[in-house]
C-alpha positions in Angstrom: -29.9 32.8 6.3 -32.1 29.7 6.2 -31.2 29.0 9.8 -32.1 32.6 10.8 -35.5 32.3 9.0 -36.3 28.9 10.5 -35.5 30.2 13.9 -37.7 33.3 13.3 -40.6 31.0 12.3 -40.1 28.9 15.3 -40.1 31.9 17.7 -43.4 33.2 16.1 -45.0 29.8 16.3 -44.0 29.4 20.0 -45.3 32.8 20.9 -41.9 34.1 21.9 -40.2 37.4 20.7 -37.0 38.5 19.1 -35.6 41.1 16.9 -34.5 40.5 13.2 -31.6 42.7 11.9 -31.2 42.9 8.1 -28.6 44.9 6.1 -30.8 46.7 3.5 -28.0 48.8 1.7 -24.3 49.0 1.5 -21.8 51.4 -0.1 -18.1 50.7 -0.4 -16.5 47.9 1.4 -18.4 46.5 4.4 -18.1 43.3 6.4 -21.7 42.4 6.0 -23.4 42.3 2.5 -26.9 43.3 1.5 -29.5 40.8 2.8 -27.3 39.6 5.7 -29.4 38.8 8.7 -29.0 38.4 12.5 -31.7 37.2 14.8 -31.5 38.3 18.5 -33.5 36.3 20.9 -35.1 37.6 24.1 -32.3 36.0 26.2 -29.6 37.9 24.1 -28.5 34.9 22.2 -28.1 35.3 18.4 -28.4 33.3 15.2 -26.6 34.6 12.0 -24.4 37.6 11.5 -24.3 41.0 10.0 -20.5 41.2 9.7 -19.1 40.9 13.2 -17.0 43.5 14.9 -18.0 46.4 17.0 -20.9 47.4 14.6 -22.5 44.0 15.2 -22.3 44.7 19.0 -24.0 48.0 18.4 -26.7 46.2 16.3 -27.2 43.7 19.0 -27.8 46.5 21.6 -30.2 48.2 19.3 -32.0 45.0 18.6 -32.6 44.5 22.3 -34.0 47.9 22.5 -36.3 47.3 19.5 -37.5 44.0 21.1 -38.4 45.9 24.3 -40.2 48.7 22.6 -41.8 46.7 19.9 -41.0 49.3 17.3 -38.8 48.8 14.2 -35.8 51.0 13.6 -33.4 51.9 10.7 -29.8 52.7 11.5 -26.8 53.7 9.4 -23.3 52.8 10.1 -20.1 54.4 8.7 -16.9 52.5 9.0 -14.3 55.3 9.4 -10.5 54.9 9.5 -10.7 54.9 13.3 -13.2 52.1 13.2 -11.0 50.1 10.8 -8.0 50.7 13.1 -10.0 49.6 16.2 -11.5 46.4 14.8 -9.0 45.4 12.3 -11.5 45.1 9.6 -10.2 45.8 6.1 -13.2 47.9 5.1 -14.3 51.5 5.1 -17.8 51.8 3.6 -21.3 52.5 4.9 -24.3 50.3 5.4 -27.9 50.6 6.7 -29.6 48.1 8.9 -33.4 47.6 9.4 -34.2 46.0 12.8 -37.7 44.8 13.4 -39.5 43.1 16.3 -40.9 39.7 15.6 -43.3 37.4 17.6 -46.6 39.0 18.6 -47.8 38.2 22.1 -50.1 35.3 22.7 -53.2 35.9 24.9 -54.7 33.1 26.9 -58.2 33.9 28.2 -59.4 31.8 31.1 -63.2 32.0 31.0 -65.6 32.0 28.0 -68.3 34.5 29.1 -69.3 38.0 27.9 -65.9 39.6 28.7 -64.2 37.0 26.7 -66.3 37.3 23.6 -65.8 41.1 23.6 -62.1 40.7 24.3 -61.6 38.3 21.4 -63.2 40.7 19.0 -60.8 43.5 20.0 -57.7 41.3 20.1 -58.4 39.8 16.7 -57.7 43.2 15.2 -54.1 43.1 16.6 -53.1 39.9 14.9 -52.1 38.3 18.2 -52.5 34.6 18.9 -55.7 34.0 21.0 -56.6 31.0 23.1 -59.9 30.8 25.0 -60.3 28.1 27.8 -63.5 27.3 29.7 -64.8 24.3 31.5 -68.3 24.4 29.8 -68.6 22.9 26.4 -71.4 25.4 25.4 -69.0 28.3 26.1 -65.7 26.7 25.0 -66.9 26.2 21.4 -65.3 27.4 18.2 -68.6 28.8 16.9 -68.7 31.1 19.9 -65.2 32.3 19.3 -64.6 32.1 15.5 -61.9 34.7 15.7 -59.8 32.8 18.2 -56.8 30.6 17.2 -57.7 28.0 19.7 -60.6 27.1 21.9 -60.3 24.5 24.7 -62.8 22.9 26.9 -61.2 21.6 30.1 -61.5 21.9 33.9 -59.8 24.9 35.4 -57.7 22.5 37.6 -55.7 21.6 34.4 -56.6 24.5 32.2 -53.0 25.3 31.2 -51.6 21.8 30.8 -50.0 21.4 27.4 -50.6 25.1 26.5 -47.5 26.9 25.4 -46.9 29.8 27.9 -43.8 32.0 27.6 -42.6 35.3 28.8 -44.4 36.8 25.8 -47.7 35.3 26.9 -50.5 37.2 28.6 -53.0 35.3 30.7 -56.4 37.0 31.3 -58.6 35.6 34.1 -62.3 36.2 33.5 -64.1 33.2 34.6 -67.7 33.1 35.9 -67.1 33.3 39.6 -64.9 33.8 42.6 -64.0 30.1 43.1 -63.1 29.6 39.4 -61.1 32.8 39.3 -59.0 31.7 42.3 -58.3 28.3 40.7 -57.5 29.7 37.4 -55.3 32.4 38.8 -53.4 29.8 40.9 -52.7 27.8 37.7 -51.6 31.0 35.8 -49.1 31.8 38.6 -47.4 28.5 38.0 -46.4 29.6 34.5 -43.7 32.0 33.2 -46.4 34.3 31.6 -45.2 38.0 31.3 -48.7 39.2 32.1 -51.3 37.8 34.5 -54.5 39.8 34.9 -57.6 39.4 37.1 -60.9 41.1 36.8 -63.3 41.9 39.7 -63.9 44.2 42.7 -61.2 45.0 45.2 -63.1 43.0 47.7 -63.1 39.9 45.5 -59.5 40.4 44.5 -58.4 40.9 48.2 -60.1 37.7 49.2 -58.5 35.6 46.4 -55.0 37.1 47.1 -55.5 36.2 50.8 -56.5 32.7 50.1 -53.6 32.1 47.7 -51.1 33.5 50.1 -52.4 31.3 52.9 -52.1 28.4 50.5 -48.4 29.0 50.1 -48.2 31.3 47.1 -45.3 33.7 47.7 -45.9 37.5 47.9 -43.4 38.0 45.0 -45.4 35.7 42.9 -48.7 37.3 43.8 -47.2 40.7 42.9 -47.1 39.6 39.3 -50.9 39.9 39.1 -52.4 43.0 37.7 -55.7 43.4 39.5 -58.0 44.9 38.7 -56.6 44.7 35.2 -57.2 47.2 32.4 -56.5 50.9 31.9 -58.8 53.0 34.0 -61.3 54.6 31.5 -64.5 54.2 33.5 -65.4 50.9 31.8 -68.8 49.4 32.5 -69.9 47.2 29.6 -68.1 44.1 28.4 -67.0 45.9 25.2 -65.6 48.9 27.2 -63.9 46.5 29.7 -62.3 44.6 26.7 -61.0 47.8 25.3 -59.4 48.8 28.6 -57.8 45.4 29.0 -56.5 45.5 25.4 -55.1 49.0 26.0 -53.1 47.7 29.0 -51.8 44.7 27.0 -50.7 47.0 24.1 -49.0 49.3 26.6 -47.1 46.4 28.1 -46.1 45.1 24.6 -44.9 48.5 23.6 -43.0 49.1 26.9 -45.3 51.9 28.1 -46.8 49.9 31.0 -44.7 48.5 33.9 -44.8 44.8 34.2 -44.1 44.7 37.8 -46.6 46.2 40.3 -48.8 44.9 43.1 -52.5 44.9 43.4 -52.6 47.9 45.8 -51.0 50.2 43.2 -52.5 48.9 40.0 -55.4 51.3 39.6 -57.8 53.7 41.4 -60.8 51.8 40.3 -62.1 48.3 40.4 -63.8 46.7 37.4 -66.7 44.5 38.3 -67.4 41.7 35.9 -70.9 41.3 34.6 -72.5 37.9 35.3 -71.5 35.5 32.6 
């Protein structure tokens, strides 16, 4: 059990995700006892056991679903005579398993202007890990972002060096201008982030995509970018834009928003960033 809990803590610390299955009640003879735990990682590998056999395979499958949906589930299993005959397990009781997702997404905001300050306020209510990066010391300052977990001041050329980015990470590009957006986006596309979003007008987005494609970035990689990012709610102010972006991130986390789509199909409107 200690190994399972240590791995769960590591996954949370690294900004990854998994599902934790725990037997919460048993009746009769069951292969797994109360408190038994199994951790299922995003790649399908496991740590620990809840008893083995076909029921553990079922729990693994449900854990993968829980991980994708981000919603916990309780499931009861009854070991019938047929189950005993099929698996060879000398037991015939019932048990209940609670399966919960662990590992909240991490959000890395590239740019420390008005959108970023509003976005951090909204994200802080979700208990997600937040990192803000800007190349200006006056903007990349902990006092400006007291609710962020980490604030870094560094050039956008090396903005993500040493930053933990996983498939459970979301990178939001909201710098102060076209040139910085393009540079920050190019660095984001070098990572394995599960979400990469860019703010701006369709004209700006088209120009940036064109430049990156001409510089050698593949079409498949560019199609990872959600641009303009955010749920279309007619946003105008930084606070409204922050809410629309957070809504999209939540939808992605809960499996209600498709990860894969290109710029042309992402939205019917373009968000124009206020001057930072």
